[in-house]
C-alpha positions in Angstrom: 69.8 15.9 25.0 66.8 18.2 24.4 67.4 19.7 27.8 71.0 20.5 26.9 69.9 22.1 23.6 67.4 24.2 25.4 70.0 25.3 27.9 72.4 26.3 25.2 69.8 28.3 23.3 68.6 30.0 26.5 72.2 30.9 27.4 72.8 32.3 23.9 69.6 34.4 24.0 70.4 35.7 27.5 73.9 36.7 26.5 72.7 38.3 23.3 70.2 40.4 25.3 72.8 41.4 27.8 75.2 42.3 25.0 72.7 44.6 23.3 71.8 42.2 20.4 68.1 42.2 21.2 65.9 41.6 18.1 64.9 45.0 16.6 61.4 46.1 17.6 58.9 46.3 14.8 58.0 49.8 13.8 54.5 50.8 14.9 52.7 52.9 12.3 50.5 55.6 14.0 48.7 57.0 10.9 48.9 57.5 7.2 47.8 60.5 5.1 47.6 61.4 1.5 47.3 64.9 0.0 46.6 65.0 -3.8 47.1 68.3 -5.7 48.0 69.4 -9.2 51.3 70.7 -7.9 52.3 67.4 -6.3 50.9 64.5 -4.4 52.2 63.8 -0.9 52.0 60.5 1.0 52.9 60.6 4.7 53.5 57.7 7.0 53.8 58.5 10.7 55.5 56.0 13.0 56.5 55.8 16.7 60.0 54.8 15.6 62.3 56.1 12.9 61.4 54.5 9.5 64.0 52.8 7.3 62.9 52.5 3.7 64.0 51.7 0.1 62.5 53.5 -2.9 62.6 52.4 -6.5 60.6 52.7 -9.7 59.3 50.0 -12.2 58.2 50.7 -15.8 55.7 49.1 -18.1 53.5 49.9 -16.4 54.8 52.8 -14.3 54.9 52.0 -10.6 56.6 53.4 -7.6 57.7 51.0 -4.9 58.5 51.7 -1.3 59.8 49.0 1.0 59.4 49.7 4.7 62.0 47.8 6.7 61.2 46.5 10.1 57.5 47.6 9.8 54.8 45.1 10.4 51.6 45.0 8.3 48.8 46.6 10.2 45.2 47.9 9.8 46.5 51.5 10.0 49.0 50.9 7.2 46.4 49.0 5.1 44.2 52.1 5.2 46.4 53.6 2.5 44.7 51.3 0.0 41.5 53.4 0.2 43.0 56.9 0.3 43.6 57.3 -3.5 41.0 59.6 -4.9 39.9 59.5 -8.6 41.0 63.1 -9.1 44.6 62.4 -8.0 46.7 63.5 -11.0 49.5 61.1 -10.4 48.4 58.0 -8.6 45.8 55.6 -10.1 45.9 52.9 -7.3 47.8 52.0 -4.2 48.5 48.6 -2.6 50.1 47.6 0.7 51.2 44.1 1.6 53.8 42.1 3.5 56.5 41.5 0.9 58.9 39.3 3.0 59.7 38.8 6.6 60.0 42.2 8.4 59.5 44.2 5.1 56.1 45.8 4.2 55.8 47.0 0.6 53.8 49.9 -0.8 53.2 49.9 -4.5 51.8 53.0 -6.2 50.3 52.5 -9.7 51.1 55.7 -11.6 49.0 57.5 -14.2 52.3 58.9 -15.7 56.0 58.9 -14.8 56.8 61.1 -11.9 59.8 62.7 -10.1 59.6 61.0 -6.7 61.3 62.3 -3.6 61.3 60.7 -0.2 62.7 62.0 3.0 62.2 61.5 6.8 61.2 64.1 9.4 61.9 64.0 13.1 59.1 64.4 15.7 57.8 67.9 15.9 54.7 69.4 17.5 52.0 66.7 17.6 53.7 64.5 15.0 56.0 61.5 15.5 58.6 60.2 13.1 57.4 60.7 9.5 58.3 59.3 6.1 57.2 61.7 3.4 56.9 60.7 -0.2 56.4 63.6 -2.7 55.3 62.8 -6.3 56.1 65.7 -8.7 55.4 65.9 -12.5 58.5 65.4 -14.6 57.9 68.9 -16.0 57.0 71.4 -13.2 53.8 73.4 -14.0 54.5 77.0 -15.0 52.2 79.3 -13.0 52.7 82.2 -15.5 51.7 79.9 -18.4 48.7 78.8 -16.3 47.7 82.4 -15.8 47.9 83.1 -19.5 45.8 80.1 -20.3 43.2 81.1 -17.7 42.9 84.5 -19.2 42.7 83.1 -22.7 39.9 80.8 -21.6 38.0 83.7 -20.1 38.3 85.7 -23.3 37.1 82.8 -25.5 34.2 81.9 -23.3 30.7 82.7 -24.9 28.9 85.7 -23.4 26.3 84.9 -20.8 22.8 84.3 -22.0 20.5 87.4 -21.9 18.2 87.6 -18.8 14.6 87.1 -19.9 12.3 90.1 -19.5 10.2 90.0 -16.3 6.4 89.3 -16.8 4.2 92.3 -17.3 2.5 93.8 -14.3 -0.7 95.9 -14.0 1.4 99.1 -13.5 4.0 98.3 -16.2 4.4 100.7 -19.2 2.3 99.9 -22.3 4.2 97.7 -24.7 3.7 98.6 -28.4 3.4 95.9 -31.0 3.2 95.8 -34.8 -0.6 95.7 -34.4 -0.4 99.3 -33.1 0.6 100.4 -36.6 4.3 100.8 -35.7 7.3 99.1 -37.3 9.2 97.3 -34.6 13.0 97.0 -34.9 15.1 94.8 -32.8 18.0 96.8 -31.4 20.4 94.4 -29.7 22.0 95.8 -26.6 25.5 94.5 -26.2 26.4 93.0 -22.8 28.6 95.1 -20.6 32.3 94.3 -21.3 35.2 94.5 -19.0 37.4 97.6 -19.4 40.3 97.0 -21.8 43.6 97.5 -20.1 47.1 97.3 -21.4 48.6 96.4 -18.0 47.2 93.7 -15.8 48.3 93.9 -12.2 48.8 90.4 -10.7 48.1 89.8 -7.1 49.3 86.5 -5.6 47.0 85.3 -2.8 48.6 82.9 -0.3 46.3 80.8 1.9 48.4 80.1 4.9 49.3 76.5 6.0 47.7 73.5 4.4 48.0 69.7 4.2 50.1 68.3 7.0 50.2 71.7 8.6 46.7 72.7 9.9 47.9 76.0 11.4 46.1 77.2 14.5 43.1 75.4 15.8 40.0 77.0 17.2 38.3 75.7 20.3 35.3 74.9 18.1 37.4 72.6 15.9 38.2 75.0 13.0 41.6 74.7 11.3 43.4 77.8 10.1 44.3 76.1 6.8 40.6 75.7 5.9 39.5 79.2 6.9 42.4 80.8 5.0 41.7 78.8 1.8 38.0 79.8 1.8 38.7 83.5 2.3 41.5 83.3 -0.3 39.1 81.8 -2.9 36.5 84.5 -2.2 39.2 87.2 -2.6 40.4 85.7 -5.9 36.8 85.7 -7.3 36.4 89.4 -6.3 39.8 90.4 -7.7 39.2 88.6 -11.0 36.0 90.7 -11.5 38.0 93.9 -11.3 39.2 95.5 -14.5 43.0 95.5 -14.7 43.5 93.0 -11.8 44.2 89.3 -11.8 44.7 86.9 -8.9 46.8 83.8 -8.6 46.6 81.4 -5.7 49.8 79.8 -4.2 47.6 76.8 -3.4 44.0 76.1 -4.4 43.4 73.0 -2.4 44.4 71.3 0.9 48.1 70.6 0.6 51.3 72.0 2.1 53.5 74.4 0.2 56.9 75.3 1.5 57.3 79.0 2.5 60.0 79.5 -0.1 57.9 77.9 -2.8 55.1 80.5 -2.1 57.7 83.3 -2.6 59.0 81.6 -5.7 55.5 81.3 -7.3 54.9 85.1 -6.7 58.2 85.9 -8.4 57.6 83.5 -11.3 54.3 85.2 -12.2 56.0 88.6 -11.9 53.5 89.5 -9.2 52.8 93.1 -8.3 51.7 92.2 -4.8 51.6 89.1 -2.5 48.9 88.9 0.2 49.3 86.0 2.7 46.1 85.2 4.6 46.1 83.8 8.1 44.0 83.5 11.2 45.8 84.4 14.4 46.0 82.4 17.6 47.2 83.0 21.2 47.3 81.1 24.4 44.6 83.2 26.0 41.2 83.1 24.3 40.3 86.7 24.9 42.9 88.0 22.4 41.0 89.4 19.4 41.2 91.7 16.4 42.8 91.9 12.9 46.4 92.6 12.1 48.6 93.3 9.1 52.3 92.6 8.9 55.1 93.6 6.6 58.7 92.4 6.6 61.1 93.8 9.1 64.7 94.4 8.0 66.0 94.0 11.5 63.6 93.3 14.4 60.0 92.8 15.0 57.9 95.8 16.2 56.5 93.9 19.2 57.1 90.8 21.2 53.8 89.4 19.8 55.0 89.9 16.3 58.3 88.2 17.0 56.5 85.2 18.6 54.0 85.0 15.7 56.8 85.1 13.1 58.7 82.3 14.8 55.5 80.2 14.9 54.7 80.8 11.2 58.3 80.2 10.1 58.3 76.9 11.8 55.5 75.8 9.6 58.0 74.2 7.3 59.0 71.8 10.1 55.4 70.8 10.6 54.3 70.8 7.0 57.5 68.8 6.1 60.0 70.2 3.6 62.8 68.3 1.9 65.8 70.1 3.2 68.1 68.5 0.6 66.5 70.7 -2.0 68.4 74.0 -2.3 66.3 77.2 -2.0 67.6 79.5 -4.8 65.6 82.5 -3.6 65.7 82.7 0.2 69.3 81.3 0.4 70.6 84.2 -1.7 71.6 87.5 -0.1 68.7 89.9 -0.5 69.5 93.1 -2.4 69.4 95.8 0.2 68.2 98.6 -2.0 65.5 96.5 -3.7 64.4 95.1 -0.3 64.2 98.5 1.3 62.0 99.8 -1.5 59.8 96.7 -1.4 59.3 97.0 2.3 58.3 100.6 1.9 55.6 99.6 -0.6 54.6 96.8 1.6 53.9 99.2 4.5 51.9 101.4 2.2 49.8 98.5 1.1 49.5 97.3 4.7 48.2 100.6 5.9 45.4 100.7 3.3 44.3 97.1 4.0 44.5 97.6 7.8 42.3 100.7 7.5 39.6 98.7 5.6 39.8 95.8 8.1 39.2 98.3 10.9 35.8 99.1 9.4 34.6 95.6 9.9 36.5 94.3 12.9 38.5 95.4 15.9 42.1 96.0 15.2 44.6 94.1 17.3 47.2 96.9 16.7 46.4 100.3 15.2 49.4 100.2 12.9 51.1 97.8 10.5 53.6 95.7 12.4 56.8 94.3 11.1 58.4 90.9 11.6 60.7 88.4 9.9 58.1 86.2 8.1 59.8 84.0 5.6 56.8 84.2 3.2 57.3 88.0 3.0 61.0 87.8 2.0 60.7 88.5 -1.7 63.1 91.3 -2.6 61.0 92.7 -5.4 57.3 91.9 -4.6 55.6 94.1 -2.0 54.1 91.6 0.4 51.9 91.6 3.5 50.6 89.0 5.9 47.0 89.5 7.0 45.9 88.0 10.3 42.1 88.2 9.6 41.1 87.5 13.2 41.9 85.3 16.2 40.7 81.8 15.6 41.6 81.0 19.2 38.9 83.5 20.3 35.5 81.6 20.3 33.5 84.7 19.1 36.0 85.4 16.2 36.2 81.7 15.3 32.4 81.7 14.8 32.7 84.8 12.6 35.5 83.3 10.6 33.2 80.5 9.7 30.3 82.7 8.6 29.9 83.1 4.9 28.8 86.8 5.1 31.8 87.7 7.3 34.2 85.9 5.0 32.9 88.0 2.2 33.4 91.2 4.3 37.0 90.2 5.0 37.7 89.5 1.3 36.1 92.8 0.3 38.0 94.7 2.9 41.3 93.3 1.6 40.3 94.0 -2.0 39.4 97.6 -1.2 42.8 98.1 0.5 44.5 96.7 -2.6 42.5 99.1 -4.9 43.4 102.1 -2.7 47.0 101.1 -2.9 47.0 100.9 -6.7 45.1 104.2 -6.9 48.1 105.9 -5.4 50.8 103.5 -6.5 50.1 102.4 -10.1 51.6 99.0 -11.2 55.3 99.4 -11.9 56.6 98.9 -15.4 58.0 95.3 -15.7 57.4 92.1 -17.6 53.8 91.3 -17.1 50.5 90.3 -18.6 48.8 92.5 -21.1 45.7 92.4 -23.2 45.4 93.8 -26.7 42.4 96.0 -27.7 39.3 93.9 -28.5 39.0 95.4 -32.0 42.5 94.6 -33.0 42.8 93.0 -36.5 45.6 90.8 -35.3 44.2 87.3 -34.7 46.9 86.8 -32.0 45.5 89.8 -30.1 42.6 87.6 -28.8 44.9 85.9 -26.4 47.0 87.4 -23.6 50.7 87.9 -24.3 53.9 88.8 -22.5 55.0 92.4 -22.9 58.4 93.7 -22.1 58.1 97.2 -20.9 
């Protein structure tokens, strides 16, 4: 009897296999990653197979639950438990466990309710199938408001403590005291103050790549996303020390931001300029030098520019963008007249920056090139993309990781920006302004929006 049963079961299984009803293979998780940032937190699960999932929320307390169907519990997946950092603005804790047969559950304990979006990405570059979970705040941060608050904080900060006088030396001038028969008066010397300006020019600095998208990789192990962020931070610090200038970063930590979102942020803060910072790469290690690009209305000015633009524009595929979200800026038809004028200003800015870069590094091309970079496609913000150097060149990679050289690059870009503004003062438009310091209006102590 048992033999008969075995034969029947064996025959059924054999027929099922031949008919294509083989049990579905368990999904093999290759890696997990987590990118916390104030803009949003991203969780990425990479698999050898396409991932099927269910997403839902639970309240009291707030939790986000993701069920991975046909995915076995593994050590790689369990690593997510330890990838939540204390400074994550949205996730307090994360747990992974087998919920029921062939279903693994991920539970995220939230610090506050979030707007969660999940989507899958097909294999691209070095990545396999990916499930991406993005956690956004219910109210999106306003970069213009953040800039206003940053300026207000600077104005309300106490002045720096006076530097103590150096000790007397044998050759120092004679110091008189009351004992010398003179009446001593304390005459306070006010600390130097920043020049008051009624028009603050806003420069948006865009560190290329980030998060899932490392950008180009040097032979010494450097990632473009790290180099660009460091240089961008140095540039922001220098710009913020200049009277009449303010800098805003599209990203200030290691996370990916869609190309259209970078353009959107520049437009939302009513930027006067956008400078996107990158580190070039080529298949041959001897390629070297700095380059500056502006948007091309029609075609790239060289084959290299066309190749580079294609590679940079594909960053959204690598970084991972939810294509279901409509892009209200780049999807619209760009205004021809506005775009033409903006490109003209971009070329002027690019020539000044390229000239300054030529003083500290070899130039890959002696003129500003043009290509269809998505990050440059703002119709009303002059924009340039700076390829600081070739990270694929071992010598330039070493220089890109040198603190002093990073400062030189940032200083060169700043000098180019200042030269541009010297000949092209900021245009009249809605922007940030600062009232005179001696104004009797209490509200004058904080920045305000002015409609010119």
